A tleap script that builds the chain and sets N, CA, C and O, in Angstrom:
source leaprc.protein.ff14SB
mol = sequence {
  NMET ARG PRO GLU ILE LEU ALA ARG ILE ALA
  ALA ALA ARG ALA ALA ARG ASP LEU SER ASP
  LEU ALA ARG GLN ALA VAL GLY ALA THR ALA
  GLU PRO VAL SER SER THR GLU ARG ILE ARG
  ARG ALA ARG GLU LEU ARG GLN MET VAL ASN
  GLU TYR VAL ASP ARG VAL VAL LEU GLY GLU
  ALA LEU ALA GLY ALA ASP TRP LYS GLU ILE
  SER LYS ALA LEU ASN ARG ARG ASP PRO LYS
  THR VAL GLU GLY GLU TYR ALA ASP ALA VAL
  ALA GLU TRP SER ALA HIE GLU ASP GLU VAL
  ASP SER GLU ASP GLU GLY ALA GLU ASP LEU
  ASP ALA TRP TYR ALA ARG HIE ARG GLU ASP
  HIE ASP PRO ASP LEU GLU LYS PRO VAL ALA
  ASP LEU LEU ASN ARG CHIE
}
set mol.1.N position { 32.485 56.162 11.189 }
set mol.1.CA position { 33.229 57.248 10.542 }
set mol.1.C position { 32.205 58.107 9.703 }
set mol.1.O position { 31.234 57.567 9.174 }
set mol.2.N position { 32.427 59.334 9.605 }
set mol.2.CA position { 31.465 60.101 8.847 }
set mol.2.C position { 31.581 59.825 7.274 }
set mol.2.O position { 32.653 59.548 6.735 }
set mol.3.N position { 30.498 59.918 6.673 }
set mol.3.CA position { 30.651 59.559 5.232 }
set mol.3.C position { 31.523 60.467 4.378 }
set mol.3.O position { 32.131 60.031 3.401 }
set mol.4.N position { 31.568 61.644 4.735 }
set mol.4.CA position { 32.380 62.626 4.018 }
set mol.4.C position { 33.800 62.313 4.112 }
set mol.4.O position { 34.519 62.573 3.148 }
set mol.5.N position { 34.303 61.764 5.207 }
set mol.5.CA position { 35.686 61.268 5.474 }
set mol.5.C position { 35.971 60.041 4.529 }
set mol.5.O position { 36.976 59.977 3.822 }
set mol.6.N position { 34.992 59.068 4.582 }
set mol.6.CA position { 35.130 57.925 3.709 }
set mol.6.C position { 35.225 58.284 2.261 }
set mol.6.O position { 35.965 57.676 1.488 }
set mol.7.N position { 34.420 59.338 1.890 }
set mol.7.CA position { 34.446 59.737 0.409 }
set mol.7.C position { 35.811 60.344 0.171 }
set mol.7.O position { 36.386 60.088 -0.887 }
set mol.8.N position { 36.354 61.105 1.047 }
set mol.8.CA position { 37.651 61.700 0.828 }
set mol.8.C position { 38.787 60.688 0.764 }
set mol.8.O position { 39.717 60.807 -0.033 }
set mol.9.N position { 38.676 59.699 1.624 }
set mol.9.CA position { 39.741 58.625 1.486 }
set mol.9.C position { 39.466 57.926 0.143 }
set mol.9.O position { 40.428 57.609 -0.556 }
set mol.10.N position { 38.264 57.680 -0.239 }
set mol.10.CA position { 38.045 57.052 -1.546 }
set mol.10.C position { 38.598 57.983 -2.624 }
set mol.10.O position { 39.159 57.451 -3.582 }
set mol.11.N position { 38.508 59.228 -2.577 }
set mol.11.CA position { 39.118 60.237 -3.534 }
set mol.11.C position { 40.620 60.089 -3.461 }
set mol.11.O position { 41.254 60.064 -4.515 }
set mol.12.N position { 41.245 59.989 -2.283 }
set mol.12.CA position { 42.660 59.881 -2.308 }
set mol.12.C position { 43.042 58.550 -2.965 }
set mol.12.O position { 44.027 58.506 -3.703 }
set mol.13.N position { 42.351 57.541 -2.741 }
set mol.13.CA position { 42.615 56.134 -3.421 }
set mol.13.C position { 42.598 56.382 -4.949 }
set mol.13.O position { 43.511 55.982 -5.671 }
set mol.14.N position { 41.478 57.085 -5.429 }
set mol.14.CA position { 41.303 57.286 -6.819 }
set mol.14.C position { 42.441 58.086 -7.402 }
set mol.14.O position { 42.919 57.722 -8.477 }
set mol.15.N position { 42.937 59.206 -6.744 }
set mol.15.CA position { 44.047 59.877 -7.133 }
set mol.15.C position { 45.425 59.057 -7.192 }
set mol.15.O position { 46.233 59.201 -8.109 }
set mol.16.N position { 45.591 58.238 -6.181 }
set mol.16.CA position { 46.708 57.350 -6.261 }
set mol.16.C position { 46.750 56.491 -7.369 }
set mol.16.O position { 47.802 56.367 -7.996 }
set mol.17.N position { 45.661 55.840 -7.709 }
set mol.17.CA position { 45.394 54.914 -8.713 }
set mol.17.C position { 45.670 55.625 -10.091 }
set mol.17.O position { 46.384 55.124 -10.960 }
set mol.18.N position { 45.043 56.828 -10.207 }
set mol.18.CA position { 45.262 57.695 -11.450 }
set mol.18.C position { 46.818 58.006 -11.646 }
set mol.18.O position { 47.378 57.868 -12.733 }
set mol.19.N position { 47.417 58.412 -10.559 }
set mol.19.CA position { 48.881 58.693 -10.672 }
set mol.19.C position { 49.743 57.551 -11.095 }
set mol.19.O position { 50.675 57.691 -11.887 }
set mol.20.N position { 49.375 56.311 -10.495 }
set mol.20.CA position { 50.131 55.136 -10.960 }
set mol.20.C position { 49.826 54.875 -12.523 }
set mol.20.O position { 50.750 54.555 -13.270 }
set mol.21.N position { 48.522 55.018 -12.991 }
set mol.21.CA position { 48.253 54.672 -14.305 }
set mol.21.C position { 48.982 55.750 -15.278 }
set mol.21.O position { 49.533 55.424 -16.329 }
set mol.22.N position { 48.911 57.035 -14.800 }
set mol.22.CA position { 49.566 58.050 -15.627 }
set mol.22.C position { 51.163 57.744 -15.701 }
set mol.22.O position { 51.779 57.860 -16.761 }
set mol.23.N position { 51.685 57.404 -14.671 }
set mol.23.CA position { 53.163 57.159 -14.619 }
set mol.23.C position { 53.401 55.851 -15.714 }
set mol.23.O position { 54.360 55.812 -16.485 }
set mol.24.N position { 52.526 54.974 -15.644 }
set mol.24.CA position { 52.643 53.810 -16.598 }
set mol.24.C position { 52.546 54.288 -18.108 }
set mol.24.O position { 53.247 53.842 -19.017 }
set mol.25.N position { 51.623 55.209 -18.227 }
set mol.25.CA position { 51.417 55.834 -19.648 }
set mol.25.C position { 52.710 56.517 -20.109 }
set mol.25.O position { 53.112 56.419 -21.268 }
set mol.26.N position { 53.296 57.160 -19.229 }
set mol.26.CA position { 54.601 57.842 -19.607 }
set mol.26.C position { 55.630 56.850 -19.967 }
set mol.26.O position { 56.375 57.056 -20.925 }
set mol.27.N position { 55.711 55.749 -19.224 }
set mol.27.CA position { 56.697 54.736 -19.312 }
set mol.27.C position { 56.394 53.860 -20.751 }
set mol.27.O position { 57.297 53.220 -21.290 }
set mol.28.N position { 55.163 53.909 -21.238 }
set mol.28.CA position { 54.761 53.203 -22.430 }
set mol.28.C position { 54.676 54.050 -23.628 }
set mol.28.O position { 54.060 53.653 -24.617 }
set mol.29.N position { 55.303 55.284 -23.594 }
set mol.29.CA position { 55.366 56.215 -24.639 }
set mol.29.C position { 55.934 55.635 -25.961 }
set mol.29.O position { 55.389 55.806 -27.051 }
set mol.30.N position { 56.926 55.028 -25.792 }
set mol.30.CA position { 57.654 54.456 -27.012 }
set mol.30.C position { 57.286 52.958 -27.338 }
set mol.30.O position { 57.724 52.351 -28.315 }
set mol.31.N position { 56.476 52.469 -26.449 }
set mol.31.CA position { 55.969 51.110 -26.722 }
set mol.31.C position { 55.285 50.950 -28.070 }
set mol.31.O position { 54.467 51.802 -28.418 }
set mol.32.N position { 55.569 49.902 -28.859 }
set mol.32.CA position { 55.050 49.733 -30.166 }
set mol.32.C position { 53.588 49.136 -29.957 }
set mol.32.O position { 53.490 47.915 -29.832 }
set mol.33.N position { 52.544 49.864 -29.917 }
set mol.33.CA position { 51.247 49.343 -29.824 }
set mol.33.C position { 50.456 50.061 -30.891 }
set mol.33.O position { 50.907 51.021 -31.516 }
set mol.34.N position { 49.194 49.521 -31.075 }
set mol.34.CA position { 48.397 50.021 -32.154 }
set mol.34.C position { 47.708 51.340 -31.655 }
set mol.34.O position { 47.669 51.644 -30.463 }
set mol.35.N position { 47.195 52.060 -32.614 }
set mol.35.CA position { 46.497 53.233 -32.255 }
set mol.35.C position { 45.387 53.047 -31.383 }
set mol.35.O position { 45.121 53.833 -30.474 }
set mol.36.N position { 44.619 51.837 -31.690 }
set mol.36.CA position { 43.479 51.477 -30.897 }
set mol.36.C position { 43.927 51.299 -29.471 }
set mol.36.O position { 43.268 51.787 -28.553 }
set mol.37.N position { 44.916 50.683 -29.282 }
set mol.37.CA position { 45.338 50.364 -27.818 }
set mol.37.C position { 45.784 51.673 -27.128 }
set mol.37.O position { 45.435 51.899 -25.969 }
set mol.38.N position { 46.488 52.466 -27.769 }
set mol.38.CA position { 47.147 53.796 -27.236 }
set mol.38.C position { 45.804 54.568 -26.734 }
set mol.38.O position { 45.722 55.038 -25.599 }
set mol.39.N position { 44.789 54.648 -27.671 }
set mol.39.CA position { 43.637 55.354 -27.354 }
set mol.39.C position { 42.786 54.886 -26.302 }
set mol.39.O position { 42.130 55.640 -25.583 }
set mol.40.N position { 42.802 53.552 -26.209 }
set mol.40.CA position { 42.012 52.817 -25.098 }
set mol.40.C position { 42.650 53.156 -23.897 }
set mol.40.O position { 41.925 53.436 -22.943 }
set mol.41.N position { 43.913 53.187 -23.754 }
set mol.41.CA position { 44.594 53.519 -22.534 }
set mol.41.C position { 44.345 54.937 -22.068 }
set mol.41.O position { 44.150 55.186 -20.878 }
set mol.42.N position { 44.352 55.883 -23.025 }
set mol.42.CA position { 44.073 57.198 -22.786 }
set mol.42.C position { 42.724 57.384 -22.277 }
set mol.42.O position { 42.559 58.179 -21.351 }
set mol.43.N position { 41.610 56.665 -22.832 }
set mol.43.CA position { 40.306 56.892 -22.370 }
set mol.43.C position { 40.231 56.187 -20.994 }
set mol.43.O position { 39.422 56.630 -20.178 }
set mol.44.N position { 40.988 55.152 -20.674 }
set mol.44.CA position { 40.942 54.604 -19.230 }
set mol.44.C position { 41.353 55.750 -18.234 }
set mol.44.O position { 40.765 55.968 -17.175 }
set mol.45.N position { 42.357 56.403 -18.671 }
set mol.45.CA position { 42.768 57.533 -17.806 }
set mol.45.C position { 41.689 58.503 -17.522 }
set mol.45.O position { 41.410 58.884 -16.386 }
set mol.46.N position { 41.073 58.900 -18.643 }
set mol.46.CA position { 39.950 59.893 -18.603 }
set mol.46.C position { 38.909 59.365 -17.745 }
set mol.46.O position { 38.398 60.115 -16.913 }
set mol.47.N position { 38.521 58.105 -17.859 }
set mol.47.CA position { 37.495 57.552 -17.066 }
set mol.47.C position { 37.793 57.686 -15.586 }
set mol.47.O position { 36.966 58.035 -14.744 }
set mol.48.N position { 39.135 57.354 -15.341 }
set mol.48.CA position { 39.616 57.376 -13.874 }
set mol.48.C position { 39.529 58.894 -13.350 }
set mol.48.O position { 39.228 59.111 -12.176 }
set mol.49.N position { 39.798 59.934 -14.246 }
set mol.49.CA position { 39.887 61.333 -13.810 }
set mol.49.C position { 38.358 61.582 -13.430 }
set mol.49.O position { 38.121 62.132 -12.355 }
set mol.50.N position { 37.368 61.219 -14.223 }
set mol.50.CA position { 35.993 61.517 -14.026 }
set mol.50.C position { 35.594 60.677 -12.672 }
set mol.50.O position { 34.839 61.220 -11.866 }
set mol.51.N position { 36.007 59.586 -12.461 }
set mol.51.CA position { 35.698 58.957 -11.025 }
set mol.51.C position { 36.320 59.635 -9.980 }
set mol.51.O position { 35.729 59.648 -8.900 }
set mol.52.N position { 37.439 60.226 -10.085 }
set mol.52.CA position { 38.112 60.978 -9.011 }
set mol.52.C position { 37.399 62.233 -8.683 }
set mol.52.O position { 37.254 62.584 -7.512 }
set mol.53.N position { 36.891 63.005 -9.811 }
set mol.53.CA position { 36.113 64.185 -9.656 }
set mol.53.C position { 34.773 63.769 -8.995 }
set mol.53.O position { 34.312 64.531 -8.144 }
set mol.54.N position { 34.133 62.681 -9.293 }
set mol.54.CA position { 32.992 62.327 -8.745 }
set mol.54.C position { 33.162 62.073 -7.285 }
set mol.54.O position { 32.273 62.438 -6.516 }
set mol.55.N position { 34.253 61.467 -6.834 }
set mol.55.CA position { 34.524 61.191 -5.387 }
set mol.55.C position { 34.749 62.525 -4.621 }
set mol.55.O position { 34.251 62.693 -3.508 }
set mol.56.N position { 35.459 63.409 -5.197 }
set mol.56.CA position { 35.593 64.692 -4.641 }
set mol.56.C position { 34.392 65.396 -4.546 }
set mol.56.O position { 34.196 65.992 -3.486 }
set mol.57.N position { 33.497 65.461 -5.475 }
set mol.57.CA position { 32.163 66.114 -5.311 }
set mol.57.C position { 31.344 65.454 -4.233 }
set mol.57.O position { 30.699 66.088 -3.397 }
set mol.58.N position { 31.411 64.127 -4.304 }
set mol.58.CA position { 30.654 63.450 -3.204 }
set mol.58.C position { 31.059 63.837 -1.854 }
set mol.58.O position { 30.250 64.121 -0.970 }
set mol.59.N position { 32.415 63.840 -1.705 }
set mol.59.CA position { 32.921 64.306 -0.319 }
set mol.59.C position { 32.619 65.631 0.047 }
set mol.59.O position { 32.390 65.918 1.222 }
set mol.60.N position { 32.598 66.521 -0.923 }
set mol.60.CA position { 32.060 67.963 -0.593 }
set mol.60.C position { 30.710 68.114 -0.350 }
set mol.60.O position { 30.293 68.903 0.498 }
set mol.61.N position { 29.894 67.320 -1.127 }
set mol.61.CA position { 28.409 67.367 -0.834 }
set mol.61.C position { 28.043 66.785 0.452 }
set mol.61.O position { 27.144 67.295 1.121 }
set mol.62.N position { 28.756 65.623 0.893 }
set mol.62.CA position { 28.503 64.994 2.167 }
set mol.62.C position { 28.952 65.891 3.317 }
set mol.62.O position { 28.434 65.758 4.426 }
set mol.63.N position { 29.928 66.830 3.079 }
set mol.63.CA position { 30.449 67.678 3.929 }
set mol.63.C position { 29.520 68.868 4.189 }
set mol.63.O position { 29.672 69.621 5.150 }
set mol.64.N position { 28.500 68.999 3.228 }
set mol.64.CA position { 27.478 70.057 3.408 }
set mol.64.C position { 27.753 71.313 2.420 }
set mol.64.O position { 27.193 72.401 2.552 }
set mol.65.N position { 28.641 71.021 1.468 }
set mol.65.CA position { 28.872 72.297 0.400 }
set mol.65.C position { 27.506 72.445 -0.308 }
set mol.65.O position { 26.715 71.537 -0.566 }
set mol.66.N position { 27.382 73.772 -0.575 }
set mol.66.CA position { 26.071 74.139 -1.412 }
set mol.66.C position { 26.256 73.657 -2.816 }
set mol.66.O position { 27.351 73.730 -3.375 }
set mol.67.N position { 25.156 73.150 -3.401 }
set mol.67.CA position { 25.050 72.721 -4.670 }
set mol.67.C position { 25.443 73.867 -5.666 }
set mol.67.O position { 26.077 73.630 -6.694 }
set mol.68.N position { 25.065 75.018 -5.336 }
set mol.68.CA position { 25.493 76.240 -6.203 }
set mol.68.C position { 26.951 76.241 -6.358 }
set mol.68.O position { 27.471 76.340 -7.470 }
set mol.69.N position { 27.675 76.126 -5.189 }
set mol.69.CA position { 29.101 76.267 -5.135 }
set mol.69.C position { 29.666 74.907 -6.073 }
set mol.69.O position { 30.479 75.037 -6.988 }
set mol.70.N position { 29.180 73.840 -5.731 }
set mol.70.CA position { 29.635 72.621 -6.476 }
set mol.70.C position { 29.359 72.746 -8.027 }
set mol.70.O position { 30.166 72.323 -8.855 }
set mol.71.N position { 28.304 73.284 -8.326 }
set mol.71.CA position { 27.996 73.354 -9.772 }
set mol.71.C position { 28.856 74.353 -10.442 }
set mol.71.O position { 29.264 74.165 -11.588 }
set mol.72.N position { 29.171 75.527 -9.679 }
set mol.72.CA position { 30.173 76.505 -10.244 }
set mol.72.C position { 31.509 75.893 -10.512 }
set mol.72.O position { 32.170 76.107 -11.528 }
set mol.73.N position { 31.893 75.029 -9.413 }
set mol.73.CA position { 33.302 74.500 -9.522 }
set mol.73.C position { 33.368 73.468 -10.756 }
set mol.73.O position { 34.397 73.266 -11.401 }
set mol.74.N position { 32.192 72.874 -10.985 }
set mol.74.CA position { 32.107 71.932 -12.175 }
set mol.74.C position { 31.865 72.590 -13.484 }
set mol.74.O position { 31.842 71.937 -14.527 }
set mol.75.N position { 31.677 73.932 -13.441 }
set mol.75.CA position { 31.386 74.621 -14.590 }
set mol.75.C position { 30.022 74.255 -15.186 }
set mol.75.O position { 29.856 74.199 -16.404 }
set mol.76.N position { 29.119 74.026 -14.363 }
set mol.76.CA position { 27.739 73.622 -14.710 }
set mol.76.C position { 26.841 74.829 -14.388 }
set mol.76.O position { 27.252 75.690 -13.609 }
set mol.77.N position { 25.727 74.913 -14.915 }
set mol.77.CA position { 24.798 75.985 -14.760 }
set mol.77.C position { 23.696 75.723 -13.732 }
set mol.77.O position { 23.412 76.563 -12.878 }
set mol.78.N position { 23.058 74.497 -13.835 }
set mol.78.CA position { 21.993 74.132 -12.971 }
set mol.78.C position { 22.223 73.462 -11.727 }
set mol.78.O position { 22.399 72.247 -11.818 }
set mol.79.N position { 22.263 73.977 -10.578 }
set mol.79.CA position { 22.595 73.216 -9.242 }
set mol.79.C position { 21.621 72.020 -9.166 }
set mol.79.O position { 22.021 70.899 -8.853 }
set mol.80.N position { 20.361 72.282 -9.452 }
set mol.80.CA position { 19.305 71.154 -9.258 }
set mol.80.C position { 19.679 69.978 -10.086 }
set mol.80.O position { 19.554 68.848 -9.615 }
set mol.81.N position { 20.175 70.189 -11.406 }
set mol.81.CA position { 20.546 69.023 -12.185 }
set mol.81.C position { 21.757 68.359 -11.630 }
set mol.81.O position { 21.839 67.130 -11.627 }
set mol.82.N position { 22.738 69.152 -11.141 }
set mol.82.CA position { 23.945 68.459 -10.575 }
set mol.82.C position { 23.493 67.733 -9.291 }
set mol.82.O position { 23.870 66.575 -9.111 }
set mol.83.N position { 22.765 68.306 -8.460 }
set mol.83.CA position { 22.293 67.689 -7.199 }
set mol.83.C position { 21.575 66.310 -7.629 }
set mol.83.O position { 21.866 65.276 -7.028 }
set mol.84.N position { 20.741 66.308 -8.556 }
set mol.84.CA position { 20.041 65.179 -8.951 }
set mol.84.C position { 21.014 64.102 -9.447 }
set mol.84.O position { 20.793 62.911 -9.228 }
set mol.85.N position { 22.052 64.515 -10.090 }
set mol.85.CA position { 22.955 63.547 -10.679 }
set mol.85.C position { 23.784 62.738 -9.516 }
set mol.85.O position { 24.181 61.584 -9.683 }
set mol.86.N position { 23.981 63.450 -8.389 }
set mol.86.CA position { 24.652 62.883 -7.321 }
set mol.86.C position { 23.682 62.433 -6.227 }
set mol.86.O position { 24.145 61.881 -5.229 }
set mol.87.N position { 22.434 62.622 -6.343 }
set mol.87.CA position { 21.471 62.269 -5.217 }
set mol.87.C position { 21.523 60.821 -4.755 }
set mol.87.O position { 21.444 60.558 -3.555 }
set mol.88.N position { 21.651 59.908 -5.648 }
set mol.88.CA position { 21.831 58.554 -5.193 }
set mol.88.C position { 23.024 58.169 -4.461 }
set mol.88.O position { 23.040 57.418 -3.486 }
set mol.89.N position { 24.011 58.731 -4.995 }
set mol.89.CA position { 25.416 58.392 -4.285 }
set mol.89.C position { 25.409 59.025 -2.974 }
set mol.89.O position { 25.848 58.373 -2.026 }
set mol.90.N position { 24.950 60.258 -2.781 }
set mol.90.CA position { 24.919 60.920 -1.546 }
set mol.90.C position { 24.001 60.257 -0.559 }
set mol.90.O position { 24.305 60.188 0.632 }
set mol.91.N position { 22.873 59.765 -1.045 }
set mol.91.CA position { 21.956 59.004 -0.095 }
set mol.91.C position { 22.587 57.642 0.252 }
set mol.91.O position { 22.501 57.232 1.410 }
set mol.92.N position { 23.180 56.966 -0.639 }
set mol.92.CA position { 23.972 55.767 -0.321 }
set mol.92.C position { 25.053 55.922 0.710 }
set mol.92.O position { 25.105 55.168 1.682 }
set mol.93.N position { 25.880 56.852 0.519 }
set mol.93.CA position { 27.035 57.072 1.350 }
set mol.93.C position { 26.497 57.630 2.750 }
set mol.93.O position { 27.024 57.246 3.794 }
set mol.94.N position { 25.438 58.545 2.753 }
set mol.94.CA position { 25.070 58.980 3.909 }
set mol.94.C position { 24.309 57.936 4.855 }
set mol.94.O position { 24.039 58.214 6.024 }
set mol.95.N position { 24.008 56.802 4.301 }
set mol.95.CA position { 23.320 55.599 4.921 }
set mol.95.C position { 24.350 55.016 5.690 }
set mol.95.O position { 23.968 54.148 6.475 }
set mol.96.N position { 25.636 55.285 5.666 }
set mol.96.CA position { 26.645 54.416 6.275 }
set mol.96.C position { 27.256 55.389 7.444 }
set mol.96.O position { 28.313 55.081 7.994 }
set mol.97.N position { 26.570 56.530 7.781 }
set mol.97.CA position { 26.922 57.214 8.901 }
set mol.97.C position { 27.220 56.496 10.137 }
set mol.97.O position { 26.388 55.696 10.566 }
set mol.98.N position { 28.392 56.710 10.796 }
set mol.98.CA position { 28.711 56.024 12.051 }
set mol.98.C position { 29.150 54.598 11.938 }
set mol.98.O position { 29.436 53.943 12.940 }
set mol.99.N position { 29.206 54.095 10.684 }
set mol.99.CA position { 29.595 52.714 10.562 }
set mol.99.C position { 31.183 52.740 10.707 }
set mol.99.O position { 31.882 53.598 10.169 }
set mol.100.N position { 31.629 51.793 11.425 }
set mol.100.CA position { 33.168 51.588 11.479 }
set mol.100.C position { 33.400 50.833 10.296 }
set mol.100.O position { 32.702 49.876 9.962 }
set mol.101.N position { 34.531 51.329 9.564 }
set mol.101.CA position { 34.919 50.658 8.298 }
set mol.101.C position { 36.396 50.426 8.322 }
set mol.101.O position { 37.064 51.007 9.177 }
set mol.102.N position { 36.912 49.698 7.535 }
set mol.102.CA position { 38.241 49.375 7.324 }
set mol.102.C position { 38.989 50.558 6.427 }
set mol.102.O position { 40.208 50.564 6.256 }
set mol.103.N position { 38.208 51.426 5.949 }
set mol.103.CA position { 38.821 52.579 5.274 }
set mol.103.C position { 39.947 53.240 5.910 }
set mol.103.O position { 40.927 53.638 5.281 }
set mol.104.N position { 39.786 53.360 7.250 }
set mol.104.CA position { 40.784 54.086 8.018 }
set mol.104.C position { 42.246 53.281 7.999 }
set mol.104.O position { 43.310 53.895 8.072 }
set mol.105.N position { 42.174 52.027 7.904 }
set mol.105.CA position { 43.344 51.271 7.630 }
set mol.105.C position { 44.102 51.616 6.263 }
set mol.105.O position { 45.324 51.565 6.122 }
set mol.106.N position { 43.200 51.964 5.309 }
set mol.106.CA position { 43.854 52.328 4.009 }
set mol.106.C position { 44.540 53.725 4.169 }
set mol.106.O position { 45.325 54.120 3.307 }
set mol.107.N position { 44.277 54.383 5.144 }
set mol.107.CA position { 44.890 55.669 5.314 }
set mol.107.C position { 46.358 55.517 5.446 }
set mol.107.O position { 47.106 56.291 4.848 }
set mol.108.N position { 46.817 54.554 6.203 }
set mol.108.CA position { 48.333 54.239 6.377 }
set mol.108.C position { 48.953 53.907 5.111 }
set mol.108.O position { 50.010 54.420 4.744 }
set mol.109.N position { 48.216 52.940 4.355 }
set mol.109.CA position { 48.788 52.646 2.992 }
set mol.109.C position { 48.858 53.885 1.993 }
set mol.109.O position { 49.778 54.075 1.198 }
set mol.110.N position { 47.848 54.618 2.143 }
set mol.110.CA position { 47.932 55.847 1.164 }
set mol.110.C position { 48.989 56.872 1.561 }
set mol.110.O position { 49.563 57.563 0.719 }
set mol.111.N position { 49.257 56.960 3.021 }
set mol.111.CA position { 50.225 57.860 3.468 }
set mol.111.C position { 51.649 57.244 3.099 }
set mol.111.O position { 52.565 57.966 2.707 }
set mol.112.N position { 51.765 55.984 3.235 }
set mol.112.CA position { 53.180 55.278 2.872 }
set mol.112.C position { 53.316 55.590 1.276 }
set mol.112.O position { 54.374 56.050 0.845 }
set mol.113.N position { 52.302 55.346 0.484 }
set mol.113.CA position { 52.380 55.641 -1.000 }
set mol.113.C position { 52.754 57.145 -1.175 }
set mol.113.O position { 53.625 57.403 -2.006 }
set mol.114.N position { 52.241 58.055 -0.547 }
set mol.114.CA position { 52.491 59.436 -0.691 }
set mol.114.C position { 53.932 59.770 -0.325 }
set mol.114.O position { 54.534 60.595 -1.012 }
set mol.115.N position { 54.552 59.156 0.762 }
set mol.115.CA position { 55.830 59.347 1.155 }
set mol.115.C position { 56.834 58.889 0.150 }
set mol.115.O position { 57.863 59.524 -0.085 }
set mol.116.N position { 56.491 57.713 -0.466 }
set mol.116.CA position { 57.349 57.077 -1.485 }
set mol.116.C position { 57.525 57.946 -2.783 }
set mol.116.O position { 58.559 58.042 -3.444 }
set mol.117.N position { 56.411 58.516 -3.007 }
set mol.117.CA position { 56.198 59.260 -4.300 }
set mol.117.C position { 56.338 60.838 -4.132 }
set mol.117.O position { 56.344 61.571 -5.121 }
set mol.118.N position { 56.436 61.265 -2.990 }
set mol.118.CA position { 56.549 62.762 -2.643 }
set mol.118.C position { 57.693 63.347 -3.300 }
set mol.118.O position { 58.773 62.757 -3.276 }
set mol.119.N position { 57.542 64.523 -3.920 }
set mol.119.CA position { 58.589 65.418 -4.522 }
set mol.119.C position { 58.646 66.641 -3.820 }
set mol.119.O position { 57.760 67.006 -3.047 }
set mol.120.N position { 59.731 67.321 -4.088 }
set mol.120.CA position { 60.031 68.624 -3.235 }
set mol.120.C position { 58.980 69.592 -3.515 }
set mol.120.O position { 58.757 70.450 -2.661 }
set mol.121.N position { 58.300 69.575 -4.598 }
set mol.121.CA position { 57.137 70.656 -4.729 }
set mol.121.C position { 55.929 70.342 -4.214 }
set mol.121.O position { 55.017 71.169 -4.228 }
set mol.122.N position { 55.771 69.037 -3.668 }
set mol.122.CA position { 54.451 68.566 -3.050 }
set mol.122.C position { 54.352 69.043 -1.667 }
set mol.122.O position { 55.383 69.321 -1.054 }
set mol.123.N position { 53.117 69.168 -1.087 }
set mol.123.CA position { 53.066 69.516 0.281 }
set mol.123.C position { 53.781 68.650 1.146 }
set mol.123.O position { 53.799 67.429 0.988 }
set mol.124.N position { 54.429 69.307 2.146 }
set mol.124.CA position { 55.415 68.562 3.129 }
set mol.124.C position { 54.519 68.112 4.308 }
set mol.124.O position { 54.418 68.772 5.342 }
set mol.125.N position { 53.897 66.984 4.092 }
set mol.125.CA position { 53.069 66.298 5.112 }
set mol.125.C position { 53.505 64.975 5.264 }
set mol.125.O position { 53.876 64.306 4.299 }
set mol.126.N position { 53.479 64.493 6.581 }
set mol.126.CA position { 53.903 63.089 6.729 }
set mol.126.C position { 52.811 62.228 6.511 }
set mol.126.O position { 52.999 61.186 5.883 }
set mol.127.N position { 51.584 62.548 6.983 }
set mol.127.CA position { 50.420 61.731 7.006 }
set mol.127.C position { 49.218 62.425 6.483 }
set mol.127.O position { 48.303 62.686 7.263 }
set mol.128.N position { 49.140 62.754 5.198 }
set mol.128.CA position { 48.065 63.556 4.720 }
set mol.128.C position { 46.656 62.975 4.924 }
set mol.128.O position { 45.704 63.705 5.201 }
set mol.129.N position { 46.542 61.586 4.776 }
set mol.129.CA position { 45.393 60.983 4.844 }
set mol.129.C position { 44.889 60.767 6.313 }
set mol.129.O position { 43.753 61.010 6.719 }
set mol.130.N position { 45.937 60.266 7.035 }
set mol.130.CA position { 45.732 60.005 8.511 }
set mol.130.C position { 45.344 61.180 9.266 }
set mol.130.O position { 44.596 61.124 10.243 }
set mol.131.N position { 45.945 62.427 8.728 }
set mol.131.CA position { 45.672 63.684 9.269 }
set mol.131.C position { 44.220 64.117 9.253 }
set mol.131.O position { 43.697 64.811 10.125 }
set mol.132.N position { 43.598 63.620 8.133 }
set mol.132.CA position { 42.142 63.910 7.838 }
set mol.132.C position { 41.366 63.070 8.868 }
set mol.132.O position { 40.328 63.519 9.354 }
set mol.133.N position { 41.858 61.826 9.221 }
set mol.133.CA position { 41.178 61.137 10.386 }
set mol.133.C position { 41.250 61.812 11.657 }
set mol.133.O position { 40.300 61.889 12.436 }
set mol.134.N position { 42.500 62.343 11.870 }
set mol.134.CA position { 42.770 62.917 13.204 }
set mol.134.C position { 42.056 64.161 13.444 }
set mol.134.O position { 41.729 64.513 14.577 }
set mol.135.N position { 41.801 64.854 12.358 }
set mol.135.CA position { 41.080 66.229 12.502 }
set mol.135.C position { 39.600 66.009 12.844 }
set mol.135.O position { 39.009 66.910 13.440 }
set mol.136.N position { 39.012 64.976 12.541 }
set mol.136.CA position { 37.503 64.705 12.656 }
set mol.136.C position { 37.216 63.665 13.552 }
set mol.136.O position { 36.049 63.328 13.754 }
savepdb mol mol.pdb
quit
C-alpha cells in the first residue's frame, strides 16, 4: 500500500479519536473537577489536533504536494524549514512503500464509526475511508 494512503488512514484515525475526546469534553462540562484537570484535558485535545495536522501534512507530502503549498496552508513562511521538520517522518513512511499492512482493515472500522456518528450536514458517503483504498 502506498505510504500516502497509510498516512491518510492514520489521519482519519486521529480525527476519529479527536472527535471522541471532544464529545467526552462536552459531556464533562458540568463535572466538578479542578482547574488543573480541566486545563490538562484541554491541552490533551490540543495535542491531538496537532497530531492530526501532522498526519494530514505527512499524507500530502507523501502524495507529492509542494512544500511551498504545504507551508502556505500551515501559515508558515519558509518551506525549507517546514520540509526539514517533516523530513524524518516522510523518509520513514516512504520506506514502507508497497508493504502490505493491516491498515486497510482499519478502514472498515473507521467507515462503521463514521456511519454511526454521521449527521445530516456531513458528506453523504457510505465508506469514506474504504473509498480511498478503492481509488488507488
